[in-house]
C-alpha positions as CSV (number, residue, x, y, z in Angstrom):
1,M,0.0,0.0,0.0
2,K,1.3,3.4,-1.0
3,E,2.2,5.6,2.0
4,K,0.0,8.7,2.1
5,I,1.5,12.2,1.9
6,R,0.5,15.2,3.9
7,A,2.0,18.6,3.6
8,L,2.8,21.7,5.7
9,L,2.6,24.9,3.8
10,L,4.3,27.6,5.8
11,S,2.2,30.7,4.9
12,G,2.2,33.0,8.0
13,G,4.7,35.6,7.1
14,Y,4.1,39.4,6.9
15,G,6.0,40.0,3.7
16,T,7.1,43.4,4.9
17,R,9.8,43.7,2.2
18,L,7.0,43.3,-0.4
19,R,5.1,46.4,0.7
20,P,3.1,48.2,-0.5
21,I,1.7,45.0,-2.1
22,T,1.4,43.2,1.2
23,K,-0.2,46.2,3.0
24,E,-3.6,44.7,2.3
25,I,-3.0,41.1,1.3
26,P,-0.9,38.4,3.1
27,K,2.3,37.4,1.4
28,C,1.0,33.9,0.4
29,L,-1.6,35.6,-1.7
30,V,0.8,37.6,-3.8
31,E,0.5,36.6,-7.4
32,I,3.0,35.3,-9.9
33,N,1.7,35.8,-13.4
34,G,-1.9,35.9,-12.2
35,K,-1.8,33.0,-9.8
36,T,-1.2,33.3,-6.0
37,M,1.8,31.6,-4.5
38,L,-0.6,29.6,-2.3
39,E,-2.6,28.4,-5.2
40,H,0.6,27.4,-7.0
41,W,1.5,25.1,-4.2
42,L,-2.0,23.8,-3.6
43,S,-2.3,22.8,-7.2
44,R,1.1,21.2,-7.1
45,L,0.1,19.1,-4.1
46,E,-3.2,18.1,-5.7
47,S,-1.2,16.9,-8.8
48,I,0.8,14.4,-6.6
49,N,-2.4,13.1,-4.9
50,C,-1.4,14.6,-1.5
51,D,-3.9,13.4,1.1
52,A,-4.1,16.6,3.1
53,C,-2.3,19.8,3.8
54,L,-2.0,22.2,6.7
55,I,-1.7,25.9,6.2
56,N,-0.6,28.2,9.1
57,T,-2.0,31.7,9.1
58,H,-1.2,34.9,11.1
59,Y,-1.3,38.1,9.1
60,L,-4.7,38.9,7.6
61,P,-5.9,35.3,8.2
62,E,-9.5,36.0,7.0
63,K,-8.2,36.7,3.5
64,V,-6.4,33.4,3.4
65,H,-9.6,31.7,4.7
66,N,-11.8,33.3,2.1
67,F,-9.3,32.4,-0.7
68,I,-9.4,28.7,0.3
69,K,-13.2,28.7,0.8
70,N,-13.7,30.1,-2.7
71,R,-11.3,28.0,-4.7
72,N,-12.3,24.9,-6.6
73,K,-12.8,21.9,-4.3
74,S,-10.6,18.9,-4.5
75,E,-10.2,15.6,-2.8
76,M,-7.3,17.0,-0.8
77,I,-8.2,18.0,2.8
78,I,-7.1,21.6,3.5
79,K,-6.8,22.6,7.2
80,E,-6.0,26.1,8.4
81,V,-4.4,26.8,11.7
82,F,-4.3,30.4,13.0
83,E,-1.3,31.4,15.1
84,K,-1.9,34.4,17.3
85,E,1.9,34.6,17.6
86,L,4.0,33.0,14.9
87,L,5.4,29.7,16.2
88,G,8.3,29.6,13.7
89,T,8.9,27.1,10.9
90,A,9.9,24.3,13.3
91,G,7.4,25.4,16.0
92,T,4.4,25.0,13.6
93,L,5.5,21.5,12.6
94,I,5.9,20.4,16.2
95,K,2.6,22.0,17.4
96,N,0.7,20.2,14.7
97,S,2.5,16.9,14.8
98,K,-0.7,14.8,15.3
99,F,-2.0,16.0,11.9
100,F,0.9,14.2,10.2
101,K,0.7,10.9,12.0
102,D,1.4,7.8,9.8
103,S,2.2,10.0,6.8
104,K,5.1,11.1,4.6
105,I,5.4,14.8,5.3
106,L,6.3,17.5,2.8
107,M,7.3,20.8,4.4
108,I,7.3,23.7,2.0
109,H,7.8,27.5,2.3
110,V,5.0,29.0,0.2
111,D,7.1,32.0,-0.7
112,N,9.6,29.8,-2.6
113,M,8.6,29.7,-6.3
114,T,9.9,26.9,-8.5
115,N,9.1,24.7,-11.5
116,F,10.6,21.6,-9.7
117,D,8.5,18.5,-10.0
118,L,7.7,17.2,-6.4
119,N,7.6,13.6,-7.7
120,E,11.3,13.8,-8.2
121,L,11.8,14.5,-4.5
122,I,9.4,11.7,-3.6
123,L,11.4,9.3,-5.7
124,A,14.7,10.5,-4.3
125,D,13.4,9.9,-0.8
126,T,13.0,6.2,-1.6
127,K,16.8,6.1,-2.1
128,R,17.5,7.9,1.2
129,P,20.4,6.2,3.1
130,K,19.1,4.2,6.1
131,D,21.0,6.5,8.6
132,C,19.2,9.6,7.2
133,L,15.8,10.8,8.5
134,M,15.0,13.4,5.9
135,T,15.5,14.4,2.3
136,M,16.3,18.1,1.6
137,L,16.0,19.7,-1.8
138,T,19.0,21.8,-2.9
139,F,19.5,24.1,-5.8
140,S,22.1,26.5,-7.3
141,T,21.4,30.0,-6.0
142,D,22.3,33.4,-7.5
143,S,22.6,34.9,-4.1
144,P,24.6,32.5,-1.8
145,S,25.2,35.1,1.0
146,S,21.4,35.4,1.6
147,S,20.8,31.6,1.4
148,G,21.4,28.5,3.6
149,I,24.5,27.0,2.0
150,V,25.0,23.2,2.2
151,R,28.1,21.0,2.1
152,K,27.5,17.3,1.5
153,D,29.6,14.1,1.3
154,K,30.1,11.8,-1.7
155,N,26.8,10.1,-0.8
156,N,24.9,13.5,-0.9
157,V,24.5,13.5,2.9
158,L,24.6,16.9,4.6
159,I,27.7,17.4,6.6
160,E,27.8,21.2,7.1
161,F,25.1,23.9,6.9
162,M,25.8,27.7,6.8
163,E,22.8,30.0,7.1
164,K,23.3,33.4,5.4
165,I,27.0,33.9,6.0
166,K,29.4,36.3,4.4
167,D,31.6,34.8,1.6
168,P,30.0,31.3,1.5
169,P,32.2,28.6,0.0
170,S,29.7,27.6,-2.7
171,N,26.3,28.4,-4.2
172,I,24.6,25.1,-3.4
173,A,21.7,26.1,-1.2
174,N,18.9,24.7,0.8
175,A,15.6,25.0,-1.2
176,A,13.5,24.8,2.0
177,I,11.5,21.9,0.6
178,Y,11.8,18.8,2.7
179,L,10.3,15.3,2.8
180,F,10.4,13.1,5.9
181,D,8.3,10.7,8.0
182,N,7.3,10.3,11.6
183,N,10.7,8.8,12.6
184,F,12.2,12.2,12.0
185,L,9.3,14.1,13.6
186,N,9.3,11.9,16.7
187,K,13.0,12.4,17.2
188,L,12.7,16.2,16.7
189,I,10.0,16.4,19.3
190,L,12.0,14.3,21.7
191,E,15.3,16.1,21.2
192,K,14.3,19.7,20.3
193,P,10.7,20.2,21.6
194,N,11.1,23.9,21.8
195,A,12.7,24.5,18.4
196,K,11.4,27.6,16.6
197,N,13.4,28.1,13.4
198,F,14.0,25.0,11.2
199,S,17.1,26.3,9.6
200,L,18.8,27.5,12.8
201,D,17.4,25.2,15.5
202,V,16.9,21.9,13.6
203,I,19.1,21.4,10.5
204,P,22.4,21.9,12.4
205,K,21.4,19.3,15.0
206,F,20.7,16.7,12.3
207,L,24.0,16.8,10.3
208,N,24.9,13.4,8.8
209,Q,21.2,12.5,9.0
210,I,19.9,14.5,6.1
211,Y,20.0,13.2,2.6
212,T,20.1,15.9,-0.2
213,F,18.7,15.9,-3.7
214,H,19.9,18.6,-6.1
215,T,17.8,20.1,-8.8
216,D,18.9,22.2,-11.7
217,D,15.4,23.8,-11.9
218,K,14.9,27.4,-11.0
219,L,13.9,28.5,-7.5
220,V,13.2,32.1,-6.4
221,D,12.6,33.2,-2.8
222,I,9.8,35.8,-3.2
223,G,11.1,37.9,-0.3
224,T,11.6,41.2,-2.1
225,L,10.0,43.3,-4.9
226,E,13.1,42.6,-7.0
227,N,12.7,38.9,-6.6
228,L,8.9,39.1,-7.3
229,N,9.7,40.8,-10.6
230,K,12.3,38.2,-11.3
231,A,9.9,35.4,-10.7
232,N,7.3,36.9,-13.0
233,K,9.9,36.7,-15.8
234,V,11.5,33.3,-14.9
235,F,8.2,31.5,-14.5
236,S,6.2,33.2,-17.2
237,S,4.8,29.9,-18.4
238,I,4.7,27.9,-15.2
239,D,1.7,25.7,-14.7
240,N,0.2,26.8,-18.0
């Protein structure tokens, strides 16, 4: 029997660097070529027959709720969780761990735009070494000093992680798209129950236990107006 997949779409950010666009809409509802970033990922998850996804909200949550309520229905369960105070990328995962019981878990930052096929990550995860608890997607970044740079061994296992450092040694970066199961989640809760930031509090604690899969596809972090404009050019035909 094929293991079911559930996803965490991290969507609670303010998007302050995208103002004035985000003054009246949450960051996850910013559009790339006429389609919101949230819809981009929801449709991607539907295409791989994801069983259910959880979306965390914080800033202008009613607008996210209305967007989900009014979109075309699908067989995928969509659950919203409002965070009065943002729990952090790791905190949201830990707080909602019961939602992901007995599932493969995709964890995705909604503000990362890419044309990468998630099926490739799912296939790569089947080849994950037995000592590894997670598969992390990596890509070649144009701005390594503002990215989480990875160093891996000959078996593509993560051995060093450098988050946004000056003069990084390479441009191979964490794409912030992960696939893991309850073995990882249970160990995370046991060893780092108060973790907040996944990149800072979790990844460095799991070196030599994270398998990496590299893609040559484009990925743009929609964190600035400059990158938003870049994404509109790079992904002009995405999902069309």
